C-alpha positions in Angstrom: 0.0 0.0 0.0 3.0 2.3 -0.5 1.0 4.0 -3.3 -1.7 4.9 -0.9 0.7 6.7 1.4 1.8 8.8 -1.5 -1.7 10.1 -2.2 -2.6 13.6 -1.2 -5.6 14.3 1.2 -8.2 14.4 -1.6 -6.7 11.2 -3.1 -7.1 9.3 0.2 -10.6 10.6 0.8 -11.5 9.6 -2.8 -10.1 6.1 -2.2 -12.0 5.7 1.1 -15.2 6.9 -0.5 -15.0 4.7 -3.5 -13.9 1.7 -1.4 -16.7 2.2 1.1 -19.3 2.7 -1.6 -18.3 -0.5 -3.4 -18.3 -2.4 -0.1 -21.8 -1.3 0.6 -22.8 -2.1 -3.0 -21.6 -5.7 -2.4 -23.3 -6.0 0.9 -26.7 -4.8 -0.4 -26.5 -7.0 -3.5 -25.0 -10.2 -2.2 -27.4 -10.7 0.8 -29.9 -11.8 -1.8 -27.7 -14.8 -2.9 -27.9 -16.1 0.7 -31.7 -16.0 0.9 -32.5 -17.6 -2.4 -33.2 -21.0 -0.9 -35.2 -19.5 1.9 -37.5 -17.6 -0.4 -37.9 -20.7 -2.6 -39.1 -22.5 0.6 -41.3 -19.7 2.1 -42.9 -18.4 -1.0 -42.9 -21.6 -3.1 -41.0 -20.2 -6.0 -38.9 -22.4 -8.4 -35.3 -22.0 -9.5 -36.3 -20.2 -12.7 -38.1 -17.5 -10.7 -35.3 -17.2 -8.2 -32.9 -16.7 -11.1 -35.2 -14.0 -12.5 -34.9 -12.1 -9.2 -31.1 -12.1 -9.6 -31.3 -11.2 -13.3 -33.8 -8.3 -13.0 -31.4 -6.4 -10.7 -28.5 -6.8 -13.1 -30.6 -5.9 -16.1 -31.9 -2.7 -14.6 -28.4 -1.9 -13.3 -27.2 -1.9 -16.9 -29.7 0.9 -17.7 -29.1 2.8 -14.4 -25.3 2.4 -14.8 -25.1 3.8 -18.3 -27.4 6.7 -17.3 -25.2 7.4 -14.2 -22.1 7.5 -16.5 -23.7 10.0 -18.9 -24.8 12.2 -16.0 -21.3 11.9 -14.4 -19.7 13.3 -17.5 -22.2 16.2 -17.5 -22.6 17.0 -13.8 -19.6 15.5 -12.0 -18.5 12.1 -10.6 -18.9 12.9 -6.9 -22.5 14.3 -7.2 -23.8 11.3 -9.1 -22.1 8.8 -6.7 -24.0 10.3 -3.8 -27.3 9.9 -5.7 -26.7 6.3 -6.6 -25.7 5.1 -3.2 -28.7 6.8 -1.5 -31.0 5.3 -4.1 -29.9 1.7 -3.9 -29.6 1.8 -0.1 -33.3 2.9 0.3 -34.5 0.3 -2.2 -32.6 -2.4 -0.3 -34.3 -1.5 2.9 -37.7 -1.6 1.1 -37.0 -5.1 -0.1 -37.0 -6.3 3.5 -40.7 -5.2 3.7 -41.9 -7.0 0.5 -44.8 -9.4 0.9 -44.8 -11.2 -2.5 -42.7 -12.3 -5.4 -44.2 -9.5 -7.6 -43.3 -6.8 -5.0 -39.8 -8.2 -4.6 -39.3 -8.3 -8.4 -40.2 -4.6 -8.7 -38.0 -3.5 -5.8 -35.1 -5.6 -7.1 -35.4 -3.8 -10.4 -35.5 -0.4 -8.7 -32.5 -1.3 -6.6 -30.5 -2.1 -9.7 -31.0 1.4 -11.1 -28.8 2.8 -8.3 -26.6 -0.3 -8.0 -25.4 0.0 -11.6 -23.8 3.4 -11.4 -21.6 2.8 -8.3 -18.7 0.9 -9.7 -18.4 2.6 -13.1 -18.5 6.2 -11.8 -16.4 5.4 -8.7 -13.8 3.6 -10.8 -13.5 6.6 -13.2 -13.3 9.0 -10.2 -10.4 6.9 -8.7 -8.7 6.3 -12.0 -8.6 10.1 -12.8 -7.2 11.0 -9.4 -4.1 8.8 -9.4 -0.9 8.5 -11.6 -0.9 6.1 -14.6 1.8 3.9 -13.0 -0.3 3.0 -10.0 -3.8 3.2 -11.6 -4.4 -0.5 -11.6 -3.3 -0.9 -8.0 -5.6 1.9 -6.9 -8.7 1.0 -8.9 -8.2 -2.7 -8.3 -7.9 -2.2 -4.5 -11.1 -0.2 -4.6 -12.6 -3.3 -6.3 -11.5 -5.5 -3.3 -14.2 -3.7 -1.3 -16.6 -6.1 -3.0 -15.1 -9.0 -1.2 -15.3 -7.1 2.1 -19.0 -6.4 1.5 -19.6 -10.0 0.5 -17.8 -11.2 3.7 -20.0 -8.9 5.8 -23.1 -10.3 4.1 -21.9 -13.9 4.8 -21.3 -13.1 8.5 -24.7 -11.4 8.7 -26.4 -14.3 7.1 -24.8 -16.8 9.5 -25.7 -14.6 12.5 -29.2 -13.8 11.4 -30.3 -17.3 10.5 -28.7 -18.7 13.8 -30.6 -16.2 16.0 -33.8 -15.4 14.2 -36.8 -17.3 12.8 -36.3 -17.9 9.1 -39.2 -15.6 8.1 -37.5 -12.7 9.9 -33.9 -13.5 9.3 -34.0 -12.9 5.6 -35.7 -9.5 6.0 -33.2 -8.3 8.6 -30.3 -8.8 6.1 -31.9 -6.2 3.8 -32.7 -3.8 6.6 -29.1 -3.5 7.8 -28.0 -2.5 4.3 -28.8 1.2 4.9 -26.5 1.8 7.8 -23.1 2.2 6.0 -24.7 4.6 3.5 -24.6 7.3 6.1 -20.9 7.0 6.6 -20.1 6.9 2.9 -22.3 10.0 2.1 -20.4 11.8 4.9 -17.1 11.0 3.4 -18.2 12.0 -0.1 -19.0 15.5 1.0 -15.2 16.0 1.4 -14.2 14.6 -2.0 -13.3 16.9 -4.8 -13.7 16.3 -8.5 -10.6 15.1 -10.5 -8.6 17.9 -12.1 -8.8 16.2 -15.5 -12.6 16.4 -15.3 -12.5 20.1 -14.2 -10.2 20.9 -17.1 -12.6 19.3 -19.5 -15.5 21.3 -18.0 -13.4 24.5 -18.3 -12.7 23.9 -22.0 -16.4 23.3 -22.6 -17.3 26.5 -20.8 -14.9 28.4 -23.0 -16.6 27.2 -26.2 -15.4 23.6 -26.9 -18.3 21.6 -28.3 -19.9 19.1 -25.8 -19.8 15.6 -27.3 -23.0 13.6 -27.6 -23.2 10.5 -25.4 -23.7 8.6 -28.6 -20.1 9.5 -29.6 -18.8 6.3 -28.0 -20.2 4.6 -31.1 -18.5 7.0 -33.6 -16.1 5.5 -36.2 -13.0 6.2 -34.1 -14.4 4.5 -30.9 -17.1 2.0 -31.9 -14.6 -0.9 -32.2 -13.1 -0.2 -28.8 -16.6 0.2 -27.3 -17.9 -3.1 -28.6 -14.9 -5.2 -27.7 -14.8 -3.7 -24.2 -18.5 -4.5 -23.8 -17.9 -8.1 -24.9 -15.0 -8.3 -22.4 -17.2 -7.1 -19.6 -19.9 -9.5 -20.6 -17.6 -12.5 -20.3 -16.1 -11.3 -17.0 -19.5 -10.6 -15.3 -21.4 -13.5 -16.9 -18.9 -15.9 -15.5 -18.8 -14.2 -12.1 -22.6 -14.0 -11.6 -23.2 -17.5 -12.9 -21.2 -19.0 -10.1 -21.6 -16.5 -7.2 -25.4 -16.1 -7.5 -25.9 -19.8 -7.1 -23.0 -20.8 -4.8 -24.9 -20.7 -1.5 -27.7 -22.8 -3.0 -25.1 -25.2 -4.6 -23.4 -25.7 -1.2 -26.6 -26.0 0.8 -28.7 -28.1 -1.6 -26.2 -30.2 -3.7 -23.5 -30.5 -1.1 -25.9 -30.8 1.9 -24.2 -28.2 4.1 -25.9 -26.5 7.0 -26.3 -22.7 7.5 -23.1 -22.6 9.5 -21.3 -24.9 7.0 -22.4 -22.8 4.0 -21.2 -19.6 5.6 -17.9 -21.2 6.5 -17.2 -22.5 3.0 -18.2 -19.1 1.5 -15.8 -17.3 3.8 -13.0 -19.3 2.4 -14.1 -18.3 -1.1 -14.5 -14.7 0.0 -11.0 -14.7 1.5 -9.6 -15.9 -1.8 -11.7 -13.3 -3.6 -10.2 -10.5 -1.5 -6.7 -11.7 -2.1 -7.6 -12.0 -5.8 -8.6 -8.4 -6.1 -5.3 -7.3 -4.5 -3.3 -9.7 -6.6 -5.0 -8.6 -9.8 -4.5 -5.0 -8.9 -0.8 -5.5 -8.5 -0.4 -7.7 -11.7 -2.5 -5.2 -13.7 0.4 -2.7 -13.3 3.1 -5.4 -13.4 2.0 -7.6 -16.4 -0.2 -5.1 -18.1 -4.0 -5.0 -18.4 -4.3 -7.7 -21.1 -1.8 -10.0 -19.4 -3.8 -9.9 -16.2 -7.1 -10.7 -18.0 -5.6 -13.6 -19.9 -4.0 -15.1 -16.8 -7.1 -15.0 -14.6 -9.5 -16.1 -17.3 -7.5 -19.3 -17.7 -7.3 -19.8 -14.0 -11.0 -19.2 -13.6 -11.9 -21.7 -16.2 -9.8 -24.4 -14.5 -11.0 -23.8 -11.0 -14.7 -23.6 -11.9 -14.4 -26.9 -13.8 -12.8 -28.6 -10.8 -15.2 -27.1 -8.3 -18.4 -28.0 -10.1 -17.6 -31.0 -12.3 -15.1 -33.1 -10.4 -16.2 -35.6 -7.8 -14.6 -34.1 -4.7 -15.2 -34.5 -1.0 -16.5 -31.6 1.0 -13.1 -31.1 2.5 -11.5 -30.8 -0.9 -14.3 -28.4 -1.9 -13.5 -26.3 1.1 -9.8 -25.9 0.2 -10.5 -25.4 -3.5 -12.7 -22.4 -2.6 -9.7 -20.2 -2.0 -8.3 -20.4 -5.6 -11.8 -20.3 -7.0 -12.4 -16.9 -5.3 -8.9 -15.7 -6.1 -9.2 -16.4 -9.9 -12.8 -15.1 -10.3 -12.0 -11.8 -8.6 -8.4 -11.3 -9.7 -9.7 -10.8 -13.3 -11.3 -7.6 -12.2 -7.9 -6.2 -10.9 -6.9 -4.4 -14.1 -10.3 -4.0 -15.7 -11.2 -0.7 -14.2 -7.9 0.9 -15.1 -8.2 -0.4 -18.6 -11.7 0.9 -19.2 -10.7 4.3 -17.8 -7.7 4.4 -20.3 -9.7 3.4 -23.3 -11.9 6.5 -23.5 -11.2 10.3 -23.8 -12.1 12.5 -20.8 -15.3 14.0 -22.2 -16.7 10.5 -22.7 -14.8 8.5 -20.1 -17.6 7.9 -17.5 -20.1 7.3 -20.4 -17.9 4.8 -22.2 -16.8 3.0 -19.0 -20.4 2.9 -17.7 -21.8 1.6 -20.9 -19.3 -1.2 -21.5 -19.3 -2.4 -17.9 -23.0 -2.2 -17.5 -23.7 -3.7 -21.0 -21.6 -6.7 -19.7 -23.6 -6.7 -16.5 -26.9 -6.6 -18.4 -26.0 -9.6 -20.7 -24.3 -11.3 -17.8 -27.5 -10.9 -15.9 -29.1 -13.5 -18.0 -26.7 -16.1 -16.8 -28.2 -16.7 -13.3 -31.7 -17.2 -14.9 -30.3 -19.5 -17.6 -28.4 -21.5 -14.9 -31.6 -21.8 -12.9 -33.7 -23.1 -15.8 -30.9 -25.5 -17.1 -30.5 -26.9 -13.5 -34.1 -28.0 -13.7 -33.0 -30.5 -16.3 -29.5 -31.3 -15.1 -27.5 -30.8 -12.0 -26.9 -27.2 -10.7 -23.1 -27.8 -10.7 -23.1 -28.8 -14.4 -25.3 -25.7 -15.3 -22.9 -23.4 -13.4 -19.9 -24.9 -15.1 -21.3 -24.7 -18.6 -22.2 -21.0 -18.5 -19.2 -19.8 -16.4 -16.7 -21.8 -18.5 -18.1 -20.3 -21.8 -18.0 -16.8 -20.4 -14.3 -17.0 -19.6 -13.6 -18.2 -23.2 -15.2 -14.9 -24.3 -12.9 -13.0 -21.9 -9.8 -14.6 -23.4 -10.8 -13.8 -27.0 -11.7 -10.2 -26.2 -8.5 -9.5 -24.2 -6.4 -10.7 -27.1 -8.2 -8.3 -29.5 -8.1 -5.1 -27.3 -5.0 -2.9 -27.1 -2.7 -2.8 -24.1 -3.3 0.5 -22.2 -0.8 0.2 -19.4 1.0 3.6 -18.9 -1.5 5.7 -20.9 -1.7 9.3 -19.6 -5.3 10.6 -19.4 -6.1 13.5 -21.6 
């Protein structure tokens, strides 16, 4: 963390704000993965419907995320981040009061509108604050906040379902999601806009034409935009295919208890946290493409072993660490790469579109896994969709340019 000590006061506040926001994002989103089996039992919904509840949030987040990126280029990164975090926190609390599948479906869709903007705008904000030689470390370490939020969700799940009746335990997990928002909003009041963004606004005020948000599809950028969107589709499709269904896979197919499921997931989450940090370091060391290629191969291998090989529960436990490390390490250089692919006037727009397009298409994977698992095993369904997704990542990474060391205009 030497790079962190070299940041000025605003840089450190920016890091804490972005890290805290992404942690909260993960907490509010991932608690749903822990209560899927409970909702299936209490509300008598099938796996396909359960997958739809995961998919609708990701689909709406694709729309909300791109909109947040467009607004961030126009009104500022910090202001839009405050709006997004407040929106999805309030929607998360409302989910805890839902009384039917239909209500939950609508609230999950509304939650996604705010959820989608958090990473893309926060990643741009962090990427524009720091130097090019530490950009992957900084943005990738912000990404590790997801593992922290996921870990908090796992601990909260274990505690809530151990102490409360099932019908109240799942609701309490959504209600606690609003608390960290107060701290993050307080931090963000002290964060300033990046200088590169202020310079762009100044040029526009002096008469430089403001570029349309459709400019990311102009002849000079459309190839980059489409390849980056395909890359993000593979990364997130693979990630959501396995993480959305992991608690159910461990509880139903491996026969683990609540305590056992939480313990196994904590091993995966620990690997995930280390993966984010490892990927952040390698993103600056090996380059953005090298990092993506390495972790896409590792992800494919570990997912195959975890879901397809006949392993004991003890072997599954230990394999969880490299599974989490590989699936999360691939994100390490992604944020920095997307920041470097687009010009300043379109940076939040381009990054938000590509990342959230990937999230939107990747959102279909949990539903498809759910429906396929009705005809075959859940493990086979996860392995098929996740494995195919990482093949897409590998191809996209080979076709995109290396952006390591680029200075932002």
